[in-house]
N, C-alpha and C positions, 0 to 999 in steps of 0.2 A: 919585718914583722913576723913573729913565729906562728906556726900552724895553730898552736893552742890559743894564742891571742885572737886569731881570726875566728876560730870556732867559738870562742867566748863572745865575740861581738855578734855573731850570727844568733847564738842562743839568746842574748839580750834583746836583739831585734824581734825575734819570734815571741819572746815573753811579753815585750811591750805591745806588739800587735795583738796578741791574744788577750792581754789585759784590756786594751782599748775596745776590742770587740766584745769582751765580756761586760765591760762597763756600759757600752752603748746598748747592748741587747738584753742584758740581764740585771743590771744594777740601775742605770739611768732610765727613768720612765719617760716614754715618748707621749706627747699630746697629740691626739688624733680626733678626727670626726667620724661618726658612725651613722649607720642607718639600720632600721629594724626590718628583718625579713618578714613579709606578710603574705597572706592569701588574698588575691583580688582577681577580677576579670581582666583579661588582656586581649588585645586585638591588634592585627596589622591591617593597614588599609592603603589603597592606592589613591593618590590625589589627582584631581582633574578639575577643569573649569568648564562651565556650560551655560546654556540658555534654556529657559522654559518655553516649550512650544506645544501646540496641539499635535496629536498623533496624525491627523489628517487635515491638511490645509493647503491652500494654493494662493499664489500671487496673481493679481490681475494687472497685466502690463500692456500698454498700447503697442500695436504692431508698427505704426507709423508715427512720425513726429508731426503732430498737428496741435492746433489750439483746442482747448477744452471748452465745450459750449454747454455741457450739462453734467452734473455730478449729483448723485443722490445723497441726502443727509440720512444715512442709514447705519451709522456705527452702532453696534450692539443689537441690531435687528436681524431676525432670521430671514433668509432668502432662499429661493429655489434655484436649481440649476437652470441657466439660461435667462434668468431675470436680468433686466437692463439696470445697470448701475451708473452708467454715464455715456456720454457721446463726445466725439471729436468733430471738428468742423468738416463737413462733407460737401460744401457748396460747389467746389470744383468738380468733384465726382458726379454730383447730381446734374450739373450743367452738361457734362460729357454724356451722361445717360440720356438726357433729353435729346441731344443731337443723334445719338444712336437710335432712339425710338423713332425720330422723324425719318431717318434713313431706312429704318425697317418698314415703315408704312409705305414709303416709295417702292421699296423692293417688293412688297406685297402686291401693290398695284401692277408693277411690271410683270410679276409672275402670273397674275390673273389674266392679263392681256395676252401673254405668250401661251397660256394654256388653251385659250380659245382658238389659236391659230396653229397649234402643234401638229394637227393632222393634215395640214395642207401639203407640206413637202418636207424634205430632209432639213432644209435650212431652218424652217419653223420649229422642227423638233429639237435641233441643236440649240436654238435660242431659248426654248423652254427649259432645257436642262441647265443652261448657264444661269437663267433667272432663278431657278430653284436652288442652285448652289449658292448664289449671292444672298438669297433670302435666308437660308440655313446659317450661313456665316454671320449674317446680321443678328439672328437670334442668339447665336453663341456669344458674340461680343456683348450683347445686352446682359446675358446671364453673368458673364465675367465681371462686368461693371457693377452689377448688383452685389456681387461677392465683395468687391472692393469697398463699396459703401457700407456693407454689413460689418466689415472688419474694423470700421471706425466706431462701432457700437461696443461698449464695454459691458460684458455679461458675467454673471456669477458662474464660475467653472464647476461648482458642485453645491449640493445642499449644505446649509450651515448658517453660521452667523458672520456678519461683517465685523471682523475683529478690529480692523483699523482702516481709516481712509486718509489718504494724503492728497495734496493738490487742491487747487481752487479753480473755479470757472474763470476763463480768460487766460490762464497760464498755458504755455506750450509744453507738452509732454511727449516723450518718445519711448523707445524700447528699453531704455535704461532706467525709467522711472516706474516704480511700483505705486500704483494708485489705490489698490485695495488688497487686503489680506482676508481671505474667506475660508471658513472651515468650521466644523463642530468644535465648540470650546472645550469639550471633554471627550475622551480622556486626554490628559496632558502627560508630557514626558520632558525629560531634560536631555538635550543633545550635548554630550560632554566630549572634550578632547583629552586623551590620555597619552602619556609618553610611550613611545614604541618599545622602550626597554622594559616596561611593566605590563604590557598588554597580555602576555602569556599567563599572567596570574588571574586574569579576569574571566569569569564564566557567567553564562546566563543563569539567573536565579539568585545571584549573590545580592545581599542587601547593601544599601548605601545610605550614608547620612549626608545631608546637604546643609550648607550654611549660607544664609543670605543676609545682606546688610539691612534688608527690610524687616527682618525678624531677628534682631541681635539676641544672642544667648540661647537660641532654640536650635535643636538638632532635628531637622525635618527628614522624613524617611522616603526612600525610593527603592526600586528593585531593578537589577540589570535585565533588560528585555531583549536586547539585540546588540551585536558587535559587528561593525562594518568590516567585511573581509579584507578590503584593500586600504592601506594606510596612506597618509600624505607624506611623500618622500622629502618634500621641501621643509615642512614643519616638523617632521619626524613624530607624528602623532597618529592615533587611531580614533575613530568616532565610536562612542559608546552611547547607547540609548537607555535611559533610566525611566521606568514607568512610575508615575506618581500615583498615590492613592486618591480615591474620589474626594476625600475631605481635606486635601492639601490646602494650605494657606497661600501657596505661591500663585503668582499670576503670570499670564503669558507675557513673554518678553523680559522677565526678570533674569538677571545673571546670578549664578550660584557657584559655590565651591563644592565639588563632589568628592566624597571620601568613600571608596568602595571597599568593603571589608572582604578580604580573601582568606583570612585565618583568624580564629578566635577560640578562647577557652573561657568557660564561665568561672573557673577557679584555678589559679595557678600560683606557684611560688615565685614571687617577684622581688627584685631589688633594683636600685638605681643603676643605670647603664654604666656609670663611672665606677661602680663597685666591682665590676668584673675586669680582671686583668688576664688576658690570654684565655685560659680554660680553668680559671680558679677564682675564688673569692677568699678574703682574709677575715676569718671569724674571730671575734673577741670573746674569749672564755676565761673566766677566773683571772682577768687582768692581763692575759697574754694573747698573742696573735697565733692563730693556727690556720695554715693554708689548706683549703678544702677544694678538691677538683669538682668542677661542675660542667654541664653542657648547657649551652644557651639555646632556648627554644624561640618563642615568639619575641620579636624585637619591637619595642615601642620607641617613641621619640626620647623619652627620659628614663624609661624603665624597661627591664627585660625579664623574661621568664628564665629561671634556672632550674636545671634538673640534676639532682644529686642528693647527698646526705644532709644538705642544709634544710632546716625546718623553720616554720613560722616562730617568730619571737627571738631568733638569734640576732646578735648584733654583728654587722659586717662593716669593715672600713669603707668609707665613702667620702672622697675617692680612694681607690686602692693605692697602697704605698709599696712600690716595688723596692724601695730602699730599706724596708723593714722585713727581717726574716722571721721564721717561725720561732716562737718562744720569747719574742721581744715583749717586754712589759710596757703596757700602754695605759693611758688615762683618757677617757672621753671628755672632751671639753664641752660643757653644756652651752657655752655662749656661741660655739661654732656649729652646733647641730641645727640644721635647717628645720623649720617647723612645717608640718605637712599641710597640704591643701585639703585633705579629706580626713576621715577618722583615723586616729592613731591606734597602734597596737601596744601591747604591753612593753614596758621598758626592759632593757637587758638587766641581767643580774649585776649588782654592784660589785666593783672590784675593790681590793684593799685601798686603792688610791682614790676612790670616788667618795663623794659626800652622799651617804645613804639616806639622808633626810630629804633630798630633792633628786629624784631620778631624772635623767635627761629626756627631753621630749624626743619622740621617735620620728624619724623621717620615713614615711610610708612609701613603699615602692609603687603602689597603685594610687597615684597622687590625686585622685579626684573622686568625688562621690557620684559623679555622672559618667557612666561608661561611654555614653554616646559622645560627649564632649572630649573624653580621652581619646577616642578613635579619631575624631576630627583633628585634635591637636597633634596626634602622632602622624597623621597623613600629611598635614601641612609642613611639619618639621622635616619629614622624609622628602617632600617636594623641594624644600629649601636646600637640603643636603644635595639633592640631585642637580639643582641649578649650580651650586657651588662647585661640585665635581666636574660638571660640564665646562665651567669657566676655567678650572684648573687645567683640564685636558687641552682646551684651546690655547691657553697661555704656553703650555709645554710644547704644543705643536708649532706655535708661532716662533718660539725661541729656537727650536730645532731647525726651522727653515731659514733663519737669518744667517 
């Protein structure tokens, strides 16, 4: 094969490749899906789970394992510190106390007799001192026995309300059984557990949104009031306290999902997360793709804030198409465009290949009319992503150790 023939084949291949590229990117029109850039509030939140509790409360637990002989019917009632709430069987202790009291009476008589003779001689003085010692020991044993009996009486540890009572008269209860929860019913707080990887983003004063199955569809509010300095190394979580407002609908003992907002903007330029590829988005203008560099700001579960020359009302490919270069002619398929969950913005300018009589519905990046629910949705999705990533790391670690 001659050199000229080889060069001819190379030229033909180059021409064919160029022709195919030109046909694909400038002649053949690609069908794509798009979303409309919009202005909307965006937030990032940390997910956690917790339980509603009073700020001040205490458990009433028996110190010994005995049968219950008395329990008050006082749930929901106010009590004072030291007020009797219940009693355990103390028959054995009272019998022992009676024996000690009889011995004490005898010791008192012996002491009185020895005191009369104490001045007669040294032996009488010594006997008096022994009798006095025995009498004092007897009084000490009686006092200790009364303390044991008193320990079988269940008393309110502080002023407040009996929030809950468990157990029944006749049952046997011990140190592992909580019989009463006592404390002021307000103010209330949520004690939440937050992943240790996210605790550095949380600070006192941040607002939080709560979701409870008891109030579906409602975003209940709270404020971060305290963060426990030491985390749980086993569960890899930190305890965060969220103060509830006085008019909260939540009740003590309810479980909630907590979403703590650590970053937010009242108005930002947002697009679906799938529209961003690397550090750019693909804008559709005059029927052609134009790649525009952007910086990603606040990240939500489905939408992200973008910072750059992209403005509200522009159409961007969603999802991004890495296989389509700048200048590629495209047509937005109306049937594939997702409809928004919230209010839509203006449709993009029609391209020569669009039907200008029916503009495509816009997919709005700020996908909800309720920013509180958007925060909650974002935090829950972020929590799911965290769980999935942890599982992937564990699988990788397990595979490496095999």
